[in-house]
PyMOL commands that place a pseudoatom at each C-alpha (Angstrom):
pseudoatom trace, name=CA, resn=MET, resi=1, chain=A, elem=C, hetatm=0, pos=[-47.353, 70.238, -45.886]
pseudoatom trace, name=CA, resn=PHE, resi=2, chain=A, elem=C, hetatm=0, pos=[-47.188, 68.786, -49.390]
pseudoatom trace, name=CA, resn=LYS, resi=3, chain=A, elem=C, hetatm=0, pos=[-43.936, 68.722, -51.270]
pseudoatom trace, name=CA, resn=LYS, resi=4, chain=A, elem=C, hetatm=0, pos=[-44.243, 70.862, -54.388]
pseudoatom trace, name=CA, resn=ILE, resi=5, chain=A, elem=C, hetatm=0, pos=[-44.501, 68.918, -57.622]
pseudoatom trace, name=CA, resn=VAL, resi=6, chain=A, elem=C, hetatm=0, pos=[-44.099, 70.723, -60.916]
pseudoatom trace, name=CA, resn=ALA, resi=7, chain=A, elem=C, hetatm=0, pos=[-45.676, 69.463, -64.128]
pseudoatom trace, name=CA, resn=MET, resi=8, chain=A, elem=C, hetatm=0, pos=[-43.291, 67.958, -66.626]
pseudoatom trace, name=CA, resn=GLU, resi=9, chain=A, elem=C, hetatm=0, pos=[-42.870, 69.357, -70.148]
pseudoatom trace, name=CA, resn=THR, resi=10, chain=A, elem=C, hetatm=0, pos=[-45.845, 67.434, -71.484]
pseudoatom trace, name=CA, resn=HIS, resi=11, chain=A, elem=C, hetatm=0, pos=[-48.944, 68.477, -69.620]
pseudoatom trace, name=CA, resn=TYR, resi=12, chain=A, elem=C, hetatm=0, pos=[-50.898, 65.238, -69.799]
pseudoatom trace, name=CA, resn=ILE, resi=13, chain=A, elem=C, hetatm=0, pos=[-53.471, 63.955, -67.379]
pseudoatom trace, name=CA, resn=LEU, resi=14, chain=A, elem=C, hetatm=0, pos=[-54.590, 60.366, -67.702]
pseudoatom trace, name=CA, resn=VAL, resi=15, chain=A, elem=C, hetatm=0, pos=[-57.924, 59.258, -66.255]
pseudoatom trace, name=CA, resn=ALA, resi=16, chain=A, elem=C, hetatm=0, pos=[-59.053, 55.643, -65.889]
pseudoatom trace, name=CA, resn=GLU, resi=17, chain=A, elem=C, hetatm=0, pos=[-62.792, 55.637, -65.212]
pseudoatom trace, name=CA, resn=ASP, resi=18, chain=A, elem=C, hetatm=0, pos=[-65.264, 53.029, -66.428]
pseudoatom trace, name=CA, resn=ASP, resi=19, chain=A, elem=C, hetatm=0, pos=[-68.410, 55.137, -65.999]
pseudoatom trace, name=CA, resn=SER, resi=20, chain=A, elem=C, hetatm=0, pos=[-69.003, 57.240, -69.123]
pseudoatom trace, name=CA, resn=ASP, resi=21, chain=A, elem=C, hetatm=0, pos=[-71.108, 59.780, -67.190]
pseudoatom trace, name=CA, resn=ASP, resi=22, chain=A, elem=C, hetatm=0, pos=[-68.282, 60.257, -64.688]
pseudoatom trace, name=CA, resn=GLN, resi=23, chain=A, elem=C, hetatm=0, pos=[-65.858, 60.685, -67.605]
pseudoatom trace, name=CA, resn=LEU, resi=24, chain=A, elem=C, hetatm=0, pos=[-68.065, 63.448, -69.057]
pseudoatom trace, name=CA, resn=LEU, resi=25, chain=A, elem=C, hetatm=0, pos=[-68.353, 65.215, -65.688]
pseudoatom trace, name=CA, resn=PHE, resi=26, chain=A, elem=C, hetatm=0, pos=[-64.620, 64.930, -65.038]
pseudoatom trace, name=CA, resn=ASN, resi=27, chain=A, elem=C, hetatm=0, pos=[-63.804, 66.294, -68.487]
pseudoatom trace, name=CA, resn=ALA, resi=28, chain=A, elem=C, hetatm=0, pos=[-66.243, 69.202, -68.091]
pseudoatom trace, name=CA, resn=ALA, resi=29, chain=A, elem=C, hetatm=0, pos=[-64.792, 70.000, -64.659]
pseudoatom trace, name=CA, resn=LEU, resi=30, chain=A, elem=C, hetatm=0, pos=[-61.251, 69.972, -66.098]
pseudoatom trace, name=CA, resn=ARG, resi=31, chain=A, elem=C, hetatm=0, pos=[-62.320, 72.368, -68.854]
pseudoatom trace, name=CA, resn=GLU, resi=32, chain=A, elem=C, hetatm=0, pos=[-63.936, 74.639, -66.264]
pseudoatom trace, name=CA, resn=CYS, resi=33, chain=A, elem=C, hetatm=0, pos=[-60.608, 74.757, -64.436]
pseudoatom trace, name=CA, resn=ASN, resi=34, chain=A, elem=C, hetatm=0, pos=[-59.145, 76.449, -67.548]
pseudoatom trace, name=CA, resn=THR, resi=35, chain=A, elem=C, hetatm=0, pos=[-56.220, 74.061, -67.654]
pseudoatom trace, name=CA, resn=ASP, resi=36, chain=A, elem=C, hetatm=0, pos=[-53.855, 73.631, -70.553]
pseudoatom trace, name=CA, resn=PHE, resi=37, chain=A, elem=C, hetatm=0, pos=[-53.565, 69.925, -69.827]
pseudoatom trace, name=CA, resn=THR, resi=38, chain=A, elem=C, hetatm=0, pos=[-54.279, 67.306, -72.470]
pseudoatom trace, name=CA, resn=VAL, resi=39, chain=A, elem=C, hetatm=0, pos=[-56.574, 64.636, -71.033]
pseudoatom trace, name=CA, resn=ASN, resi=40, chain=A, elem=C, hetatm=0, pos=[-56.818, 61.010, -72.115]
pseudoatom trace, name=CA, resn=PHE, resi=41, chain=A, elem=C, hetatm=0, pos=[-59.579, 58.774, -70.765]
pseudoatom trace, name=CA, resn=PHE, resi=42, chain=A, elem=C, hetatm=0, pos=[-59.509, 54.980, -70.423]
pseudoatom trace, name=CA, resn=SER, resi=43, chain=A, elem=C, hetatm=0, pos=[-62.406, 52.750, -69.406]
pseudoatom trace, name=CA, resn=ASN, resi=44, chain=A, elem=C, hetatm=0, pos=[-60.273, 50.292, -67.456]
pseudoatom trace, name=CA, resn=GLY, resi=45, chain=A, elem=C, hetatm=0, pos=[-56.827, 49.903, -65.964]
pseudoatom trace, name=CA, resn=GLU, resi=46, chain=A, elem=C, hetatm=0, pos=[-55.592, 47.468, -68.579]
pseudoatom trace, name=CA, resn=GLN, resi=47, chain=A, elem=C, hetatm=0, pos=[-56.085, 50.051, -71.349]
pseudoatom trace, name=CA, resn=LEU, resi=48, chain=A, elem=C, hetatm=0, pos=[-54.221, 52.636, -69.284]
pseudoatom trace, name=CA, resn=VAL, resi=49, chain=A, elem=C, hetatm=0, pos=[-51.261, 50.347, -68.536]
pseudoatom trace, name=CA, resn=LEU, resi=50, chain=A, elem=C, hetatm=0, pos=[-50.989, 49.281, -72.190]
pseudoatom trace, name=CA, resn=PHE, resi=51, chain=A, elem=C, hetatm=0, pos=[-51.006, 52.941, -73.256]
pseudoatom trace, name=CA, resn=LEU, resi=52, chain=A, elem=C, hetatm=0, pos=[-48.287, 53.825, -70.750]
pseudoatom trace, name=CA, resn=GLU, resi=53, chain=A, elem=C, hetatm=0, pos=[-46.109, 50.855, -71.687]
pseudoatom trace, name=CA, resn=GLN, resi=54, chain=A, elem=C, hetatm=0, pos=[-46.410, 51.507, -75.429]
pseudoatom trace, name=CA, resn=LEU, resi=55, chain=A, elem=C, hetatm=0, pos=[-45.731, 55.221, -75.141]
pseudoatom trace, name=CA, resn=LEU, resi=56, chain=A, elem=C, hetatm=0, pos=[-43.095, 55.515, -72.447]
pseudoatom trace, name=CA, resn=SER, resi=57, chain=A, elem=C, hetatm=0, pos=[-42.185, 58.951, -73.807]
pseudoatom trace, name=CA, resn=VAL, resi=58, chain=A, elem=C, hetatm=0, pos=[-45.602, 60.260, -72.704]
pseudoatom trace, name=CA, resn=ARG, resi=59, chain=A, elem=C, hetatm=0, pos=[-45.057, 61.353, -69.124]
pseudoatom trace, name=CA, resn=PRO, resi=60, chain=A, elem=C, hetatm=0, pos=[-48.315, 62.478, -67.558]
pseudoatom trace, name=CA, resn=CYS, resi=61, chain=A, elem=C, hetatm=0, pos=[-48.050, 64.874, -64.658]
pseudoatom trace, name=CA, resn=CYS, resi=62, chain=A, elem=C, hetatm=0, pos=[-50.616, 62.721, -62.847]
pseudoatom trace, name=CA, resn=ILE, resi=63, chain=A, elem=C, hetatm=0, pos=[-53.068, 59.875, -63.229]
pseudoatom trace, name=CA, resn=PHE, resi=64, chain=A, elem=C, hetatm=0, pos=[-56.586, 59.830, -61.785]
pseudoatom trace, name=CA, resn=LEU, resi=65, chain=A, elem=C, hetatm=0, pos=[-57.538, 56.208, -61.219]
pseudoatom trace, name=CA, resn=ASP, resi=66, chain=A, elem=C, hetatm=0, pos=[-60.972, 54.895, -60.293]
pseudoatom trace, name=CA, resn=LEU, resi=67, chain=A, elem=C, hetatm=0, pos=[-60.720, 52.151, -57.691]
pseudoatom trace, name=CA, resn=ASN, resi=68, chain=A, elem=C, hetatm=0, pos=[-63.582, 49.979, -58.958]
pseudoatom trace, name=CA, resn=MET, resi=69, chain=A, elem=C, hetatm=0, pos=[-63.332, 49.118, -62.653]
pseudoatom trace, name=CA, resn=PRO, resi=70, chain=A, elem=C, hetatm=0, pos=[-63.804, 45.976, -64.736]
pseudoatom trace, name=CA, resn=VAL, resi=71, chain=A, elem=C, hetatm=0, pos=[-60.989, 44.042, -66.443]
pseudoatom trace, name=CA, resn=MET, resi=72, chain=A, elem=C, hetatm=0, pos=[-58.227, 45.514, -64.239]
pseudoatom trace, name=CA, resn=ASP, resi=73, chain=A, elem=C, hetatm=0, pos=[-59.338, 47.368, -61.106]
pseudoatom trace, name=CA, resn=GLY, resi=74, chain=A, elem=C, hetatm=0, pos=[-57.692, 50.487, -59.756]
pseudoatom trace, name=CA, resn=LEU, resi=75, chain=A, elem=C, hetatm=0, pos=[-55.579, 48.785, -57.105]
pseudoatom trace, name=CA, resn=GLU, resi=76, chain=A, elem=C, hetatm=0, pos=[-54.167, 46.247, -59.569]
pseudoatom trace, name=CA, resn=THR, resi=77, chain=A, elem=C, hetatm=0, pos=[-53.488, 49.078, -62.039]
pseudoatom trace, name=CA, resn=LEU, resi=78, chain=A, elem=C, hetatm=0, pos=[-51.763, 51.134, -59.339]
pseudoatom trace, name=CA, resn=ARG, resi=79, chain=A, elem=C, hetatm=0, pos=[-49.529, 48.185, -58.468]
pseudoatom trace, name=CA, resn=CYS, resi=80, chain=A, elem=C, hetatm=0, pos=[-48.636, 47.631, -62.149]
pseudoatom trace, name=CA, resn=ILE, resi=81, chain=A, elem=C, hetatm=0, pos=[-47.652, 51.290, -62.483]
pseudoatom trace, name=CA, resn=LYS, resi=82, chain=A, elem=C, hetatm=0, pos=[-45.612, 51.335, -59.280]
pseudoatom trace, name=CA, resn=ASP, resi=83, chain=A, elem=C, hetatm=0, pos=[-43.880, 48.042, -60.173]
pseudoatom trace, name=CA, resn=HIS, resi=84, chain=A, elem=C, hetatm=0, pos=[-42.743, 49.444, -63.526]
pseudoatom trace, name=CA, resn=GLU, resi=85, chain=A, elem=C, hetatm=0, pos=[-39.357, 51.146, -63.225]
pseudoatom trace, name=CA, resn=GLN, resi=86, chain=A, elem=C, hetatm=0, pos=[-40.119, 53.826, -65.831]
pseudoatom trace, name=CA, resn=LEU, resi=87, chain=A, elem=C, hetatm=0, pos=[-43.636, 54.580, -64.567]
pseudoatom trace, name=CA, resn=ARG, resi=88, chain=A, elem=C, hetatm=0, pos=[-43.396, 54.450, -60.785]
pseudoatom trace, name=CA, resn=SER, resi=89, chain=A, elem=C, hetatm=0, pos=[-42.572, 58.141, -60.373]
pseudoatom trace, name=CA, resn=ILE, resi=90, chain=A, elem=C, hetatm=0, pos=[-45.901, 59.238, -61.894]
pseudoatom trace, name=CA, resn=PRO, resi=91, chain=A, elem=C, hetatm=0, pos=[-48.244, 60.463, -59.129]
pseudoatom trace, name=CA, resn=VAL, resi=92, chain=A, elem=C, hetatm=0, pos=[-51.458, 58.415, -59.025]
pseudoatom trace, name=CA, resn=ILE, resi=93, chain=A, elem=C, hetatm=0, pos=[-54.552, 59.846, -57.362]
pseudoatom trace, name=CA, resn=MET, resi=94, chain=A, elem=C, hetatm=0, pos=[-57.091, 57.174, -56.501]
pseudoatom trace, name=CA, resn=LEU, resi=95, chain=A, elem=C, hetatm=0, pos=[-60.785, 57.987, -56.789]
pseudoatom trace, name=CA, resn=SER, resi=96, chain=A, elem=C, hetatm=0, pos=[-63.683, 56.117, -55.237]
pseudoatom trace, name=CA, resn=THR, resi=97, chain=A, elem=C, hetatm=0, pos=[-67.221, 56.581, -53.987]
pseudoatom trace, name=CA, resn=SER, resi=98, chain=A, elem=C, hetatm=0, pos=[-66.110, 54.698, -50.873]
pseudoatom trace, name=CA, resn=ASN, resi=99, chain=A, elem=C, hetatm=0, pos=[-64.220, 56.144, -47.933]
pseudoatom trace, name=CA, resn=ASN, resi=100, chain=A, elem=C, hetatm=0, pos=[-63.324, 52.711, -46.539]
pseudoatom trace, name=CA, resn=SER, resi=101, chain=A, elem=C, hetatm=0, pos=[-60.254, 53.218, -44.360]
pseudoatom trace, name=CA, resn=ARG, resi=102, chain=A, elem=C, hetatm=0, pos=[-58.840, 49.797, -45.257]
pseudoatom trace, name=CA, resn=GLU, resi=103, chain=A, elem=C, hetatm=0, pos=[-59.042, 50.581, -49.006]
pseudoatom trace, name=CA, resn=ILE, resi=104, chain=A, elem=C, hetatm=0, pos=[-57.448, 53.993, -48.441]
pseudoatom trace, name=CA, resn=ALA, resi=105, chain=A, elem=C, hetatm=0, pos=[-54.591, 52.488, -46.410]
pseudoatom trace, name=CA, resn=THR, resi=106, chain=A, elem=C, hetatm=0, pos=[-54.024, 49.720, -48.979]
pseudoatom trace, name=CA, resn=CYS, resi=107, chain=A, elem=C, hetatm=0, pos=[-53.880, 52.218, -51.854]
pseudoatom trace, name=CA, resn=LYS, resi=108, chain=A, elem=C, hetatm=0, pos=[-51.480, 54.525, -50.041]
pseudoatom trace, name=CA, resn=ALA, resi=109, chain=A, elem=C, hetatm=0, pos=[-49.286, 51.584, -48.998]
pseudoatom trace, name=CA, resn=SER, resi=110, chain=A, elem=C, hetatm=0, pos=[-49.246, 50.504, -52.667]
pseudoatom trace, name=CA, resn=GLY, resi=111, chain=A, elem=C, hetatm=0, pos=[-47.872, 53.881, -53.725]
pseudoatom trace, name=CA, resn=ALA, resi=112, chain=A, elem=C, hetatm=0, pos=[-50.878, 56.116, -54.352]
pseudoatom trace, name=CA, resn=PHE, resi=113, chain=A, elem=C, hetatm=0, pos=[-50.032, 59.809, -54.151]
pseudoatom trace, name=CA, resn=ASP, resi=114, chain=A, elem=C, hetatm=0, pos=[-53.465, 60.394, -52.668]
pseudoatom trace, name=CA, resn=PHE, resi=115, chain=A, elem=C, hetatm=0, pos=[-56.919, 58.864, -52.285]
pseudoatom trace, name=CA, resn=LEU, resi=116, chain=A, elem=C, hetatm=0, pos=[-59.957, 61.063, -52.817]
pseudoatom trace, name=CA, resn=VAL, resi=117, chain=A, elem=C, hetatm=0, pos=[-63.619, 60.258, -52.415]
pseudoatom trace, name=CA, resn=LYS, resi=118, chain=A, elem=C, hetatm=0, pos=[-65.612, 61.336, -55.464]
pseudoatom trace, name=CA, resn=PRO, resi=119, chain=A, elem=C, hetatm=0, pos=[-67.495, 64.506, -54.518]
pseudoatom trace, name=CA, resn=GLU, resi=120, chain=A, elem=C, hetatm=0, pos=[-71.270, 64.530, -54.385]
pseudoatom trace, name=CA, resn=THR, resi=121, chain=A, elem=C, hetatm=0, pos=[-71.680, 67.717, -56.431]
pseudoatom trace, name=CA, resn=TYR, resi=122, chain=A, elem=C, hetatm=0, pos=[-70.231, 69.097, -59.624]
pseudoatom trace, name=CA, resn=GLY, resi=123, chain=A, elem=C, hetatm=0, pos=[-69.023, 72.242, -57.838]
pseudoatom trace, name=CA, resn=LYS, resi=124, chain=A, elem=C, hetatm=0, pos=[-67.060, 70.167, -55.335]
pseudoatom trace, name=CA, resn=LEU, resi=125, chain=A, elem=C, hetatm=0, pos=[-65.596, 68.130, -58.206]
pseudoatom trace, name=CA, resn=VAL, resi=126, chain=A, elem=C, hetatm=0, pos=[-64.344, 71.315, -59.882]
pseudoatom trace, name=CA, resn=ALA, resi=127, chain=A, elem=C, hetatm=0, pos=[-62.866, 72.524, -56.581]
pseudoatom trace, name=CA, resn=MET, resi=128, chain=A, elem=C, hetatm=0, pos=[-61.169, 69.176, -55.971]
pseudoatom trace, name=CA, resn=ILE, resi=129, chain=A, elem=C, hetatm=0, pos=[-59.639, 69.080, -59.453]
pseudoatom trace, name=CA, resn=LYS, resi=130, chain=A, elem=C, hetatm=0, pos=[-58.411, 72.678, -59.143]
pseudoatom trace, name=CA, resn=LYS, resi=131, chain=A, elem=C, hetatm=0, pos=[-56.753, 71.857, -55.846]
pseudoatom trace, name=CA, resn=VAL, resi=132, chain=A, elem=C, hetatm=0, pos=[-55.089, 68.691, -57.155]
pseudoatom trace, name=CA, resn=LEU, resi=133, chain=A, elem=C, hetatm=0, pos=[-53.860, 70.413, -60.311]
pseudoatom trace, name=CA, resn=SER, resi=134, chain=A, elem=C, hetatm=0, pos=[-52.455, 73.269, -58.234]
pseudoatom trace, name=CA, resn=LEU, resi=135, chain=A, elem=C, hetatm=0, pos=[-49.900, 70.736, -56.971]
pseudoatom trace, name=CA, resn=PHE, resi=136, chain=A, elem=C, hetatm=0, pos=[-48.557, 70.496, -60.521]
pseudoatom trace, name=CA, resn=THR, resi=137, chain=A, elem=C, hetatm=0, pos=[-48.207, 74.199, -61.231]
pseudoatom trace, name=CA, resn=GLU, resi=138, chain=A, elem=C, hetatm=0, pos=[-46.095, 77.041, -59.900]
pseudoatom trace, name=CA, resn=LYS, resi=139, chain=A, elem=C, hetatm=0, pos=[-48.944, 78.308, -57.720]
pseudoatom trace, name=CA, resn=PRO, resi=140, chain=A, elem=C, hetatm=0, pos=[-48.710, 77.715, -53.963]
pseudoatom trace, name=CA, resn=ALA, resi=141, chain=A, elem=C, hetatm=0, pos=[-50.515, 74.580, -52.863]
pseudoatom trace, name=CA, resn=GLY, resi=142, chain=A, elem=C, hetatm=0, pos=[-51.934, 73.596, -49.530]
pseudoatom trace, name=CA, resn=ASN, resi=143, chain=A, elem=C, hetatm=0, pos=[-52.865, 70.290, -48.023]
pseudoatom trace, name=CA, resn=ILE, resi=144, chain=A, elem=C, hetatm=0, pos=[-55.684, 68.555, -49.886]
pseudoatom trace, name=CA, resn=GLN, resi=145, chain=A, elem=C, hetatm=0, pos=[-56.902, 66.778, -46.776]
pseudoatom trace, name=CA, resn=ASN, resi=146, chain=A, elem=C, hetatm=0, pos=[-57.162, 70.024, -44.805]
pseudoatom trace, name=CA, resn=ASP, resi=147, chain=A, elem=C, hetatm=0, pos=[-58.817, 71.879, -47.683]
pseudoatom trace, name=CA, resn=PHE, resi=148, chain=A, elem=C, hetatm=0, pos=[-61.239, 69.055, -48.562]
pseudoatom trace, name=CA, resn=PRO, resi=149, chain=A, elem=C, hetatm=0, pos=[-62.133, 67.148, -45.395]
pseudoatom trace, name=CA, resn=TRP, resi=150, chain=A, elem=C, hetatm=0, pos=[-65.197, 65.734, -47.207]
pseudoatom trace, name=CA, resn=ALA, resi=151, chain=A, elem=C, hetatm=0, pos=[-62.866, 63.993, -49.673]
pseudoatom trace, name=CA, resn=TYR, resi=152, chain=A, elem=C, hetatm=0, pos=[-61.605, 61.534, -47.010]
for i in range(1, 152): cmd.bond("trace and resi %d" % i, "trace and resi %d" % (i + 1))
show_as sticks, trace
zoom trace
């Protein structure tokens, strides 16, 4: 069973994703979830880390981080976040088209809150985002892995 996490005062979601089409789909899916979260997109991990370091007062409730990006990949970005004393408590959800067990284990060992395989359909993306965001609200949340076996 997942430990309940409640969103902090600022309802920010940060997304590092280099593919502009995936950014558009992710944003549309977030809007379909009727969330009141403010979303900021970054095309690589370096941009995300610089943003976080410059604006330490911005505390996102979670970060969605693509594993494979140019400049600074997702794993390197995750490690930078988890090595930073003021950032390490932010939950980071890794996203990838791969379900490589070694990559999953490495990400989780490096401090990822979770690792999800990008869904094949828009409907599954919306469902996945709703489930993840439910962990940051007052609504009861279940186990992502049990609810989305196709995401692992």
